[in-house]
Each structure stands twice: as C-alpha cells, then as structure tokens.
PAZAPA-4460 file (N, C-alpha, C; in steps of 0.05 Angstrom, whole numbers, plus 32768, in hexadecimal, padded with zeros to 4 digits):
% residues 296
    n_x    n_y    n_z   ca_x   ca_y   ca_z    c_x    c_y    c_z   seq   type   mol
   8100   75E4   7A2C   80FC   75D8   7A45   8108   75BD   7A4B     1      M     A
   8112   75B7   7A62   811C   759D   7A67   8107   7588   7A61     2      P     A
   810F   7573   7A57   80FA   755C   7A56   8102   7546   7A6A     3      I     A
   80F0   7543   7A7E   80F4   7530   7A93   80F3   7513   7A8B     4      P     A
   8102   7501   7A96   80FF   74E5   7A92   80E6   74DC   7A9C     5      F     A
   80DB   74C8   7A90   80C3   74BD   7A9A   80C6   74A7   7AAD     6      S     A
   80DE   7499   7AAE   80E4   7484   7ABD   80E6   748F   7ADD     7      K     A
   80D9   7480   7AEF   80D7   748A   7B09   80F3   748B   7B16     8      K     A
   8103   7478   7B0F   8120   7477   7B1A   8131   748E   7B12     9      S     A
   8129   749C   7AFC   8138   74B2   7AF3   8128   74CD   7AF4    10      R     A
   8116   74CF   7B08   8105   74E6   7B09   8114   7501   7B0C    11      R     A
   812D   74FF   7B16   813B   751A   7B1A   814F   751F   7B03    12      N     A
   814E   7510   7AEC   815F   7513   7AD7   814F   7524   7ABF    13      V     A
   815A   7539   7AB7   814D   7546   7AA1   815E   754B   7A8B    14      V     A
   8155   7548   7A72   8163   754B   7A5B   815A   7564   7A4D    15      R     A
   816C   7572   7A42   8163   758B   7A36   8158   7584   7A1B    16      Q     A
   8143   7593   7A10   8135   758E   79FA   8148   7593   79E0    17      S     A
   8140   7586   79CC   8150   7588   79B2   8154   75A5   79A7    18      S     A
   8141   75B8   79AF   8143   75D3   79A6   8159   75E2   79B5    19      E     A
   8163   75D6   79CC   8177   75E5   79DC   8191   75DF   79D2    20      N     A
   8199   75E7   79B7   81B5   75E6   79B0   81BE   75CB   79A2    21      G     A
   81B0   75B5   79A6   81B9   759B   799D   81B8   759F   797D    22      A     A
   81CD   7592   7971   81CD   7591   7952   81D5   7577   7949    23      E     A
   81CF   7571   7930   81DA   7559   7925   81F9   7559   7924    24      N     A
   8204   7542   7928   8220   7543   792A   822D   7529   7924    25      K     A
   8245   752B   7918   8254   7511   7913   825E   7505   792D    26      R     A
   825F   74EA   792E   8266   74DE   7944   8285   74E2   794A    27      S     A
   828E   74E9   7961   82AA   74EC   7969   82B0   74D4   797C    28      T     A
   82A2   74BF   797E   82A7   74A8   798E   82BD   7498   7983    29      R     A
   82D1   7490   7993   82E7   7482   798A   82DF   7464   798A    30      I     A
   82E8   7455   7977   82E0   7438   7975   82F0   7429   798B    31      K     A
   82E3   7415   7995   82F0   7406   79AB   8303   73F0   79A1    32      L     A
   8303   73EB   7988   8317   73D6   797E   8333   73DF   7983    33      R     A
   8343   73CD   7991   835E   73D2   7998   836E   73D2   797C    34      P     A
   8384   73DE   797D   8398   73DF   7967   83A3   73C5   7962    35      R     A
   83A8   73BC   794A   83B0   73A0   7944   83C7   7394   7954    36      S     A
   83DA   73A6   795B   83F2   739E   796A   83F0   73A3   7989    37      D     A
   83D7   73A7   7993   83D6   73AF   79AE   83DF   7399   79C1    38      W     A
   83E0   737E   79B8   83E6   736B   79CB   8404   7366   79CE    39      H     A
   8414   7375   79C0   8431   7373   79C1   843D   737E   79DB    40      K     A
   842F   738D   79EA   8436   7396   7A04   8421   738C   7A18    41      R     A
   842C   7388   7A32   8418   737E   7A46   8415   7392   7A5B    42      N     A
   83FD   73A1   7A5B   83F7   73B4   7A6E   83F7   73AB   7A8A    43      F     A
   83ED   7393   7A8E   83EB   7386   7AA7   8408   7386   7AB6    44      L     A
   841C   7377   7AA8   8435   7377   7AB4   8448   738F   7AB2    45      T     A
   8442   739F   7A9D   8451   73B7   7A9A   844C   73CD   7AAC    46      T     A
   8430   73D3   7AB0   8425   73E8   7ABE   8415   73E1   7AD9    47      V     A
   8402   73D0   7AD6   83EE   73CB   7AEB   83FF   73BF   7B03    48      L     A
   840B   73A7   7AFF   8419   739A   7B16   842D   73AD   7B24    49      I     A
   843F   73B8   7B13   8453   73C9   7B1F   8446   73E1   7B30    50      P     A
   8430   73EA   7B27   8422   7400   7B36   8419   73F6   7B52    51      S     A
   8413   73DE   7B55   8409   73D5   7B6F   8420   73D7   7B84    52      L     A
   8439   73D8   7B7B   8450   73D8   7B8E   845C   73F4   7B8E    53      F     A
   844F   7409   7B81   8459   7423   7B81   8449   7431   7B96    54      T     A
   845B   7440   7BA8   844E   7450   7BBF   843E   7468   7BB3    55      K     A
   8427   746D   7BBC   8418   7482   7BB3   8424   749E   7BBC    56      R     A
   8429   74B0   7BAB   8437   74C9   7BAF   8425   74E0   7BB8    57      A     A
   8431   74F3   7BC2   8421   750B   7BC9   8417   750E   7BE5    58      G     A
   8413   7525   7BF0   840A   752A   7C0A   83F3   7539   7C0A    59      D     A
   83DE   7535   7C1A   83C8   7547   7C1F   83CE   755F   7C2D    60      H     A
   83C6   7574   7C22   83CA   7591   7C2D   83B0   759E   7C2F    61      V     A
   83AC   75AA   7C48   8393   75B7   7C49   8394   75D0   7C37    62      Q     A
   8380   75D4   7C25   837F   75EA   7C12   8378   7603   7C20    63      P     A
   8381   7618   7C16   8379   7632   7C1E   836D   7642   7C07    64      H     A
   8353   7640   7C05   8346   764A   7BED   8345   7669   7BF1    65      F     A
   834B   7679   7BDC   834A   7695   7BDE   832E   76A1   7BDD    66      P     A
   832B   76B7   7BE6   830F   76C7   7BE4   830F   76CF   7BC8    67      K     A
   82FC   76C9   7BBA   82F6   76D1   7B9E   82E6   76E8   7B9B    68      I     A
   82F0   76FB   7B8F   82E2   7714   7B88   82D3   7711   7B6C    69      R     A
   82C1   7723   7B6C   82AE   7722   7B53   82C0   7726   7B3A    70      K     A
   82BD   7716   7B26   82CD   7718   7B0D   82E6   7704   7B0E    71      G     A
   82ED   76FA   7B27   8302   76E8   7B29   82F9   76CA   7B29    72      E     A
   830C   76B8   7B22   8306   769A   7B20   831F   768F   7B2C    73      I     A
   831B   767A   7B3D   832E   766B   7B49   832D   764E   7B3E    74      C     A
   8341   7641   7B32   8341   7627   7B29   8354   7617   7B38    75      I     A
   834B   7602   7B44   835E   75EE   7B54   835C   75D5   7B46    76      T     A
   8375   75CA   7B3E   8377   75B1   7B34   837A   759D   7B4B    77      W     A
   8367   758A   7B4E   8369   7578   7B65   837A   7560   7B5B    78      I     A
   837C   755B   7B44   838B   7543   7B39   837B   7535   7B24    79      G     A
   8388   7527   7B11   837D   7519   7AFB   836B   752F   7AEA    80      H     A
   8352   752A   7AE7   8340   753C   7AD7   832E   754D   7AEC    81      A     A
   8335   754C   7B05   8321   7559   7B1A   832A   7575   7B20    82      S     A
   8316   7587   7B1E   831C   75A1   7B23   8305   75AE   7B35    83      F     A
   830F   75C1   7B44   82FB   75D4   7B54   82FD   75EF   7B47    84      L     A
   82E7   75F8   7B40   82E6   7614   7B33   82D4   7626   7B46    85      I     A
   82E0   763A   7B4F   82D2   764D   7B60   82D0   7669   7B55    86      Q     A
   82B7   7675   7B58   82B1   768F   7B52   82AA   769C   7B6D    87      T     A
   82A3   76B7   7B6A   829B   76C5   7B85   8280   76BA   7B8D    88      H     A
   8271   76AC   7B7B   8257   76A4   7B85   8256   7684   7B88    89      E     A
   8263   7674   7B77   825E   7658   7B78   8279   7648   7B76    90      V     A
   8276   762F   7B7F   828D   761A   7B7C   8284   7605   7B6C    91      N     A
   8293   75FB   7B59   828C   75E8   7B45   82A1   75D3   7B46    92      V     A
   8298   75B9   7B44   82AB   75A4   7B43   82A8   7596   7B27    93      L     A
   82C0   758F   7B1B   82BE   7580   7B01   82CF   7567   7B04    94      I     A
   82BE   7550   7AFB   82CB   7534   7AFC   82D8   752E   7B18    95      D     A
   82CD   7533   7B2C   82D9   752D   7B45   82DF   750D   7B4C    96      P     A
   82FA   7509   7B53   82FE   74EC   7B5A   8312   74ED   7B71    97      I     A
   830C   74E3   7B88   831F   74E2   7B9F   8324   74C4   7BA4    98      W     A
   8319   74B2   7B95   831F   7493   7B9A   833C   748D   7B95    99      S     A
   8346   7479   7BA3   8361   7470   7BA0   8366   745B   7B8D   100      K     A
   8350   744E   7B82   8351   743B   7B70   833D   743D   7B59   101      W     A
   8343   7438   7B3E   8331   7434   7B29   8330   7417   7B24   102      L     A
   8320   740A   7B33   831E   73EC   7B33   833A   73E1   7B39   103      K     A
   8349   73DB   7B23   8363   73CE   7B28   8379   73E2   7B24   104      V     A
   8374   73F9   7B1D   8388   740E   7B16   838C   741D   7B31   105      I     A
   83A4   7420   7B3C   83A9   742C   7B51   83B0   744A   7B4F   106      K     A
   83A6   745B   7B5D   83AC   7478   7B5E   83C7   747C   7B6A   107      R     A
   83D9   7487   7B58   83F4   748A   7B62   83FC   74A6   7B6B   108      L     A
   83EB   74B7   7B6A   83EF   74D2   7B77   83D5   74DA   7B85   109      K     A
   83D8   74E2   7B9E   83C2   74EE   7BB0   83B5   7503   7BA2   110      Q     A
   839A   7507   7BA6   838B   751F   7B9F   839A   7536   7BAF   111      P     A
   8396   754D   7BA2   83A3   7564   7BAF   839C   756D   7BCB   112      G     A
   8383   7564   7BD2   8379   7568   7BF0   8363   7555   7BF3   113      F     A
   835C   7550   7C0D   8347   753F   7C14   832B   7548   7C0E   114      E     A
   831A   7535   7C09   82FF   753F   7BFE   82F1   7551   7C15   115      I     A
   82F6   754A   7C2E   82E8   755B   7C42   82F0   7579   7C45   116      H     A
   8306   7580   7C34   830F   759A   7C35   8303   75AA   7C1D   117      H     A
   82EF   759D   7C0F   82E2   75AC   7BFB   82D0   75C2   7C07   118      L     A
   82CD   75D7   7BF9   82B8   75EC   7C01   829C   75E1   7BF9   119      P     A
   8289   75ED   7C01   826C   75E4   7BF8   826B   75E6   7BD9   120      S     A
   8262   75D1   7BCF   8261   75CF   7BB0   8245   75D2   7BA8   121      I     A
   8243   75E6   7B95   822A   75EF   7B89   8220   75DE   7B70   122      D     A
   8235   75D6   7B62   8230   75C8   7B47   8244   75B5   7B43   123      F     A
   823F   759D   7B35   8250   7589   7B2E   824C   7583   7B12   124      V     A
   8264   7581   7B01   8263   7579   7AE6   8275   7561   7AE2   125      L     A
   826A   754C   7AD2   8279   7535   7ACB   827A   7532   7AAD   126      V     A
   8290   752D   7AA2   8292   752E   7A83   828A   7514   7A76   127      T     A
   828D   74FC   7A86   8285   74E4   7A79   8287   74D0   7A8E   128      H     A
   8280   74B6   7A85   827B   74A2   7A98   8293   7490   7AA1   129      A     A
   82A9   7495   7A97   82C1   7484   7A9D   82C8   7485   7ABB   130      H     A
   82D2   7472   7AC7   82D5   7470   7AE3   82E8   7484   7AEE   131      F     A
   82F9   748F   7ADF   830C   74A4   7AE9   8302   74BF   7AE8   132      D     A
   82E8   74C1   7ADB   82DC   74DC   7ADC   82C2   74DD   7AEA   133      H     A
   82B3   74C5   7AE8   8299   74C2   7AF8   829E   74AF   7B0D   134      L     A
   82A5   74B6   7B26   82AA   74A7   7B3D   8295   74A8   7B4E   135      D     A
   8282   7494   7B4F   8269   7497   7B60   826D   749A   7B7D   136      R     A
   8285   748F   7B87   828C   7490   7BA3   8290   74AD   7BAA   137      R     A
   829F   74BB   7B99   82A4   74D7   7B9F   828C   74E8   7B9E   138      T     A
   827D   74E3   7B85   8264   74F4   7B83   8251   74F0   7B98   139      L     A
   824F   74D8   7BA4   823D   74D8   7BBB   8245   74E6   7BD2   140      A     A
   825E   74EB   7BD6   8269   74FA   7BEC   8264   7519   7BE6   141      R     A
   8266   751F   7BCD   8261   753A   7BC5   8245   7543   7BC2   142      V     A
   8236   7530   7BBD   8218   7538   7BB6   820B   7544   7BCE   143      A     A
   8200   755C   7BCB   81F2   756A   7BE3   81D8   7578   7BD8   144      A     A
   81C8   756A   7BC8   81B1   7575   7BBF   81B5   758C   7BAB   145      D     A
   81CA   758B   7B9C   81D1   75A1   7B88   81CD   7592   7B6E   146      Q     A
   81D0   75A3   7B57   81CD   7597   7B3A   81E8   758B   7B33   147      P     A
   81E5   7577   7B20   81FC   756D   7B14   81F7   756C   7AF5   148      I     A
   820A   7570   7AE4   8209   7571   7AC8   821A   755B   7ABA   149      V     A
   820E   754C   7AA8   821A   7534   7A9B   8212   7534   7A7E   150      V     A
   8221   7524   7A6E   8217   7521   7A51   8200   750F   7A52   151      P     A
   81F1   750D   7A3A   81DB   74FC   7A36   81E2   74DF   7A3B   152      I     A
   81D1   74D1   7A49   81D3   74B5   7A4E   81E4   74AD   7A67   153      G     A
   81EC   74C3   7A77   81FD   74BE   7A8F   81ED   74C4   7AA8   154      V     A
   81D7   74CF   7AA6   81C7   74D4   7ABC   81BF   74C1   7ACF   155      G     A
   81BB   74A8   7AC4   81B3   7491   7AD4   81C8   7488   7AE8   156      N     A
   81E1   7493   7AE2   81F6   7489   7AF3   81FC   749A   7B0C   157      L     A
   81ED   74B2   7B0B   81F1   74C5   7B21   81D7   74CE   7B2D   158      V     A
   81C0   74C6   7B23   81A6   74D0   7B2E   81A1   74C8   7B4A   159      H     A
   81AC   74B3   7B53   81A6   74A9   7B70   81BA   74B0   7B84   160      D     A
   81CC   74C2   7B7F   81E3   74C9   7B91   81DD   74DF   7BA3   161      L     A
   81C8   74F0   7BA0   81C2   7506   7BB0   81C2   7521   7BA4   162      G     A
   81C2   751F   7B88   81BF   7538   7B7B   81A1   7541   7B77   163      F     A
   8199   755B   7B79   817C   7561   7B77   8174   7561   7B5B   164      N     A
   8186   7562   7B45   817C   7560   7B2B   8196   755A   7B1A   165      I     A
   8193   7549   7B04   81A9   7543   7AF3   81A0   754D   7AD6   166      V     A
   81B1   7560   7ACC   81AC   756A   7AB2   81BD   755A   7A9F   167      H     A
   81B0   754E   7A8A   81C0   7542   7A75   81C0   7552   7A5C   168      E     A
   81D8   7556   7A51   81DA   7569   7A3B   81E6   7559   7A22   169      L     A
   81DD   7562   7A0A   81E7   7559   79F0   81FD   756D   79E9   170      D     A
   820D   7566   79D1   821F   757B   79CA   8214   7595   79C3   171      Y     A
   8221   75AA   79CC   821C   75C6   79C8   8202   75CF   79D9   172      W     A
   81F7   75BE   79E8   81E0   75C4   79F9   81EA   75D4   7A11   173      Q     A
   81DB   75E5   7A1E   81E3   75F3   7A34   81CF   75F3   7A4A   174      A     A
   81D7   75F6   7A62   81C6   75F9   7A7A   81D0   7610   7A8B   175      V     A
   81BD   761E   7A95   81C2   7635   7AA8   81C2   762B   7AC4   176      K     A
   81DA   762F   7AD2   81DB   7628   7AEE   81E5   763F   7AFF   177      L     A
   81D2   764F   7B0A   81D7   7665   7B19   81E5   7678   7B06   178      G     A
   81FE   7684   7B0C   820C   7696   7AFA   8219   7689   7AE4   179      P     A
   821A   766F   7AE3   8229   765F   7ACF   8219   7657   7AB5   180      L     A
   8226   765A   7A9E   821B   764C   7A85   822C   7636   7A80   181      D     A
   8221   761E   7A81   8232   7604   7A7B   8228   75F7   7A63   182      V     A
   823C   75F3   7A51   8234   75E5   7A37   8246   75CD   7A33   183      S     A
   823A   75B8   7A27   8248   75A0   7A21   8255   75A5   7A05   184      L     A
   826E   759C   7A02   827C   759C   79E8   8284   7582   79DF   185      T     A
   8289   757D   79C6   8294   7563   79BB   82AE   755C   79C4   186      P     A
   82B7   7545   79C4   82D2   753C   79C4   82D6   7520   79B7   187      C     A
   82EC   7517   79B5   82F1   74FE   79A6   82F9   74E7   79BC   188      A     A
   82E6   74D9   79C2   82EB   74C5   79D9   82D5   74B2   79D8   189      H     A
   82CC   74A6   79ED   82B4   7495   79EE   82A7   7496   7A0A   190      W     A
   828F   748F   7A0D   8281   7492   7A27   827A   747B   7A36   191      G     A
   827E   7463   7A2A   8276   7449   7A37   8284   7443   7A54   192      A     A
   8273   743F   7A67   8281   7437   7A81   828C   741A   7A82   193      R     A
   8278   740A   7A74   827F   73ED   7A6F   8280   73E7   7A52   194      F     A
   8279   73D0   7A49   8279   73CA   7A2C   8260   73CE   7A1E   195      L     A
   8249   73CD   7A2F   8231   73CB   7A22   8221   73E5   7A26   196      A     A
   822E   73FA   7A2D   8220   7414   7A32   8229   742C   7A1F   197      D     A
   822D   7424   7A05   8238   7436   79F2   8226   7450   79EC   198      L     A
   820D   744F   79F9   81FD   7464   79F5   8202   747D   7A04   199      H     A
   8216   747A   7A16   821E   7491   7A28   822C   74A6   7A19   200      R     A
   8224   74BD   7A1A   8234   74D6   7A0D   824C   74DB   7A1E   201      A     A
   825C   74F0   7A14   8274   74F7   7A1F   827B   7511   7A13   202      F     A
   828B   7522   7A22   8292   753D   7A18   82A1   754D   7A2B   203      G     A
   82A4   7566   7A24   82AF   757B   7A33   829D   758E   7A3E   204      G     A
   82A5   75A1   7A4F   8293   75B6   7A58   829F   75D2   7A53   205      F     A
   828F   75E5   7A47   8296   75FF   7A4B   8286   760F   7A5F   206      V     A
   8292   761D   7A70   8287   7629   7A85   828B   7648   7A83   207      I     A
   8276   7655   7A80   8279   7674   7A7C   826E   7682   7A96   208      A     A
   827F   7692   7AA1   8277   76A0   7ABA   8285   76BC   7ABD   209      V     A
   8275   76CF   7AC4   8282   76EB   7AC9   8296   76F2   7AB3   210      D     A
   828D   76EE   7A99   829C   76F6   7A83   82B4   76E7   7A7B   211      G     A
   82B9   76CF   7A89   82CE   76BC   7A86   82C5   76A2   7A7C   212      R     A
   82D4   7692   7A6E   82CC   767A   7A64   82E2   7665   7A67   213      T     A
   82DB   764D   7A77   82ED   7638   7A7D   82E2   7620   7A6B   214      I     A
   82F7   7612   7A62   82F3   75FB   7A50   82FF   75E2   7A5D   215      F     A
   82EE   75CE   7A66   82F8   75B6   7A70   82F3   75A0   7A5B   216      H     A
   8306   7595   7A50   8308   7586   7A36   82FB   7569   7A3E   217      C     A
   82FD   7560   7A57   82F4   7545   7A5D   830C   7533   7A51   218      G     A
   8305   751C   7A46   831B   750B   7A3A   8317   750F   7A1C   219      D     A
   832D   750E   7A10   832B   7511   79F2   8344   750B   79E4   220      S     A
   8342   74FE   79CC   835A   74FD   79BB   8359   751B   79AC   221      A     A
   836F   751F   799D   836E   7536   798E   8359   7533   7978   222      Y     A
   834B   7545   7972   8336   7544   795A   8332   7560   794F   223      F     A
   832A   7563   7937   8325   757D   792B   8311   758F   7939   224      P     A
   8300   7583   794A   82ED   7592   7958   82F2   75A8   796B   225      G     A
   830D   75A7   7971   8315   75BC   7983   8315   75D8   7975   226      F     A
   8319   75DB   795D   8316   75F1   794C   82F9   75FD   794F   227      K     A
   82E6   75EC   794D   82CB   75F3   794D   82C2   75FD   796A   228      E     A
   82CD   75F0   797E   82C9   75F9   799A   82D2   7615   799C   229      I     A
   82EA   761B   7993   82F7   7635   7994   82E7   7649   7985   230      G     A
   82DB   7641   7970   82CC   7655   7960   82B0   765C   796E   231      E     A
   82A6   7649   797C   828D   764D   798D   828F   765C   79A5   232      R     A
   82A4   7659   79B3   82AC   7665   79CD   82C4   7672   79CD   233      Y     A
   82C5   7688   79DC   82E0   7695   79E3   82E9   768A   79FB   234      Q     A
   82FC   7676   79F9   830A   7668   7A0D   831E   7678   7A1C   235      I     A
   831A   767D   7A34   8331   768A   7A45   8344   7674   7A51   236      D     A
   8339   765F   7A5D   8347   764D   7A6A   833F   7631   7A60   237      I     A
   8355   7621   7A57   834E   7608   7A4D   835B   75F1   7A5C   238      A     A
   834B   75E1   7A67   8356   75CA   7A78   8357   75B1   7A68   239      L     A
   836F   75A9   7A5E   8372   7596   7A4A   8384   757D   7A52   240      L     A
   837B   7567   7A4B   838B   754D   7A52   83A4   754A   7A44   241      P     A
   83B8   7540   7A53   83D3   753B   7A45   83DC   7520   7A4C   242      I     A
   83CF   750F   7A58   83DA   74F3   7A60   83C6   74DD   7A59   243      G     A
   83D0   74C6   7A5A   83C2   74AE   7A52   83C2   74A7   7A33   244      G     A
   83D5   74B2   7A25   83D5   74B2   7A08   83E1   7497   79FF   245      Y     A
   83F3   748B   7A0D   83FE   7470   7A04   83EC   7459   7A0D   246      D     A
   83D2   7457   7A03   83BE   7447   7A0C   83C3   7428   7A0C   247      A     A
   83BB   7419   7A1E   83BF   73FB   7A1E   83B5   73EF   7A02   248      P     A
   83A1   73F9   79F8   8393   73ED   79E1   83A1   73FA   79C5   249      T     A
   83B0   740B   79C9   83BE   7418   79B3   83AD   742B   79A4   250      G     A
   8393   7430   79AE   8383   7442   79A2   838C   745F   79AB   251      R     A
   8384   7473   7999   8388   748E   799E   8372   7499   79AD   252      E     A
   8372   7499   79C8   835B   74A2   79D7   8360   74BB   79EA   253      V     A
   837A   74C3   79ED   8381   74D9   79FB   8395   74EB   79EF   254      H     A
   8396   7504   79F3   83AC   7512   79E6   83C6   7514   79F6   255      M     A
   83DA   7515   79E7   83F5   7518   79F1   83FC   7536   79F5   256      N     A
   840F   753F   7A03   8410   755D   7A09   8414   756D   79EE   257      P     A
   8422   7562   79DA   8425   7571   79C2   8407   7574   79B3   258      E     A
   83F7   7561   79B4   83DC   7563   79AB   83CB   7576   79BA   259      Q     A
   83D0   7577   79D3   83C1   7589   79E4   83C9   75A5   79DD   260      A     A
   83E0   75AB   79D9   83E9   75C6   79D1   83DB   75CD   79B6   261      V     A
   83DB   75BC   79A4   83CE   75BF   7989   83B2   75C6   798E   262      R     A
   83A4   75B6   799F   8386   75BA   79A6   8383   75D7   79B2   263      A     A
   8395   75DD   79C5   8394   75F8   79D0   8394   760D   79BC   264      F     A
   83A6   760B   79AB   83AA   7621   7996   8391   7624   7984   265      E     A
   8385   760B   797F   836D   760B   796D   8355   7616   797D   266      E     A
   8357   7613   7997   833F   761D   79A8   8343   763B   79AB   267      L     A
   835A   7646   79A6   835D   7661   79A9   835E   766B   79C7   268      G     A
   8365   7658   79DA   8363   7661   79F7   837B   7672   79FC   269      G     A
   8377   767E   7A16   838D   7691   7A22   839E   7682   7A34   270      K     A
   8393   766F   7A44   83A3   7661   7A57   839E   7643   7A55   271      T     A
   83B4   7633   7A54   83B2   7614   7A54   83B9   760B   7A6E   272      L     A
   83A6   75FA   7A7A   83AB   75E9   7A92   83AB   75CE   7A8C   273      V     A
   83C1   75BF   7A8E   83C1   75A2   7A88   83B6   7593   7A9D   274      P     A
   83AD   757A   7A96   839E   7569   7AAC   83A1   754D   7AA1   275      M     A
   8394   753C   7AB1   8390   751F   7AA8   83AC   7512   7AA6   276      H     A
   83BC   7517   7ABB   83D6   7508   7ABB   83E0   7508   7AD8   277      Y     A
   83F2   74F6   7AE0   83FE   74F6   7AF9   83EF   74E7   7B10   278      G     A
   83D7   74DD   7B0C   83C9   74D0   7B20   83C7   74B2   7B1C   279      S     A
   83BC   74AC   7B03   83B7   748F   7AFE   83C7   7488   7AE5   280      F     A
   83D5   7472   7AE2   83E2   7469   7ACB   83CD   745B   7AB8   281      R     A
   83C2   746B   7AA7   83AF   7461   7A92   83BB   7458   7A78   282      L     A
   83D7   745E   7A77   83E3   7457   7A5E   83FE   744D   7A64   283      G     A
   840F   7444   7A50   842A   743B   7A53   843D   7450   7A5B   284      Y     A
   8436   7468   7A53   844B   747F   7A5A   844D   7483   7A77   285      E     A
   8467   7488   7A80   846C   748D   7A9F   845B   74A4   7AA8   286      P     A
   8455   74A3   7AC2   8441   74B6   7ACD   844A   74D2   7ACC   287      L     A
   8465   74D6   7ACD   846F   74F1   7ACD   8479   74FA   7AB2   288      D     A
   8473   74EB   7A9D   847C   74F2   7A83   846E   750A   7A77   289      E     A
   8451   750C   7A78   8445   751F   7A68   844C   753D   7A6D   290      P     A
   8451   7547   7A86   8458   7563   7A8A   8475   7567   7A80   291      P     A
   8485   7554   7A7C   84A0   7558   7A75   84A6   7557   7A56   292      G     A
   8490   754E   7A48   8492   754E   7A2B   8493   756B   7A1E   293      M     A
   84A1   756D   7A0A   84A2   7585   79FB   849D   7580   79DE   294      R     A
   848B   7591   79D1   8488   758E   79B5   84A0   7598   79A6   295      S     A
   84A4   758A   798F   84BC   7590   797E   84B8   75A9   796E   296      G     A
***
C-alpha cells in the first residue's frame, strides 16, 4: 500500500512501500567533483555567449495525431527528452519542457509543436529534478488533476502544480496507472536540482501496455546496469540519450551515440529512438554532432 507523507504541504504525495519491488542497491550517483583539467576550456565564452546570438531554429507545425487502434502505440518526440506516448486509451507525457530558457542556457531548437496542441494528458512521468527534465512552468500548464510519477525525493517539487496525486518510486518499484504498468529503473547520473538537495533520486521508466514495453532512459552515462534492465524487462522500444557528452565539468554524465548503441544492445531492445540532443547546448559538442556520429 502507498505510504502517505505526514507533512500537510505534501498531502497528495505518496511513496510506495518498501515491499513493492524496492531492493538494496549500489549507488549509481555520479560524483559532482569536476575533472582536474575542466578549467582549461571556458564554457561561458565558448558555448553560452555565442548561443545568445544564435537564432532559434525550427518551426511550429500543428500536429496531426493518428487514431490509435488497440495494440498500437504512437510515440512523438517533442524535442530534447520530451515525449508524448499514445495508446488507444491514454496519453502520457514524459519529461515535458516547452520553456525557451534553462536559466542562462538558451533553447536553440523549437519544440516540435506548441503546448496548446497537446491532446488531453492522462499521466505525466518525470525522470529527475534537473531543469531540462522537470520544468515547473510546463508542468503547471499540463497539470489537470491527473497523476504524476517521479523518483523518491522529487515529489515536493511538483505537488503544488495541479496534479491530483504524486507517486514517488524507488528503483524497480512499479505503479499501476490505468492500463499502464510504470516502473522506475536505475541510471548513472545524479538528481540534485541545486547543490544541497542530493537526496533526490533519479532514474528511467519502463512502461508496459498492451503487451508492448517502452523504456525511457532519462539522463545517464553508460553503466553496466543496462544489462540488468534488459534481463528484467523485454524492451521493445528504447528512448536513449545521445547528447551532452562533452560536459563543461569534464565528468562523464551523458552517453555519446556509440555508448547509446552499446546500451541498446545490452538492453536487448528492438527499436532505438535517440533523444537528448539538438535543443540545448549542454556540452561542448556542436548541437548537430550527435546524430552524425558513427561508431567505429
């Protein structure tokens, strides 16, 4: 049974009991200490300031969502790590962000369509608390008294936005949302939104519906845990990040395309959909470099 928070300000946040799949686990949190030579390049002058003078690319096009029949799934990449997943019964949003700025980081590619073109959203999933995945402004516009699912420690960031319940999950825990079974999986990243909130968890989501399984990795460096995820779930479609790998701090916090392919192979997935590139320059690599890379 879900365990309700006792704090009045979080009365709509529920955390799954430890009996619901949670296991003792090794930490996959990436250390925040920069690499020793990180200061040899200047992210401000090399990336941030030039981005201010770069025209935002892309045009908004009114989407034409297909009629979904039973057993079918429609996946729409909105941009960055944002996806709309549609079945014949429900519409699900993952990591939605329509904002044009991440504080001082400019969005350089428009979202695929305007937020008001969204269909009615039944459920929302957020993989972690970083600003490019948990955008409170977008979530407040999407919230319409439906459930949202987040990792443990993230609920207090979304409980006041208009969702009727906030489900917090630990690794391998699952929650039933209508026809969906949603599970939280490990990844190699970190969940702090600022510097003093390292308690926030982070992860990816496995969504099982109508005999199909979709895996949204969230943010992750490559790590051996992909193999275990593939052993636990039969992944049909894997949404994997391929950008942001040349990080300003020199830390290995995101996968490059070659690592994403390796992760996909270890997952045993059937279809790979790349994401987390082309919208925000979060690393030194050019915005259009990731999809053009080829493994040797």
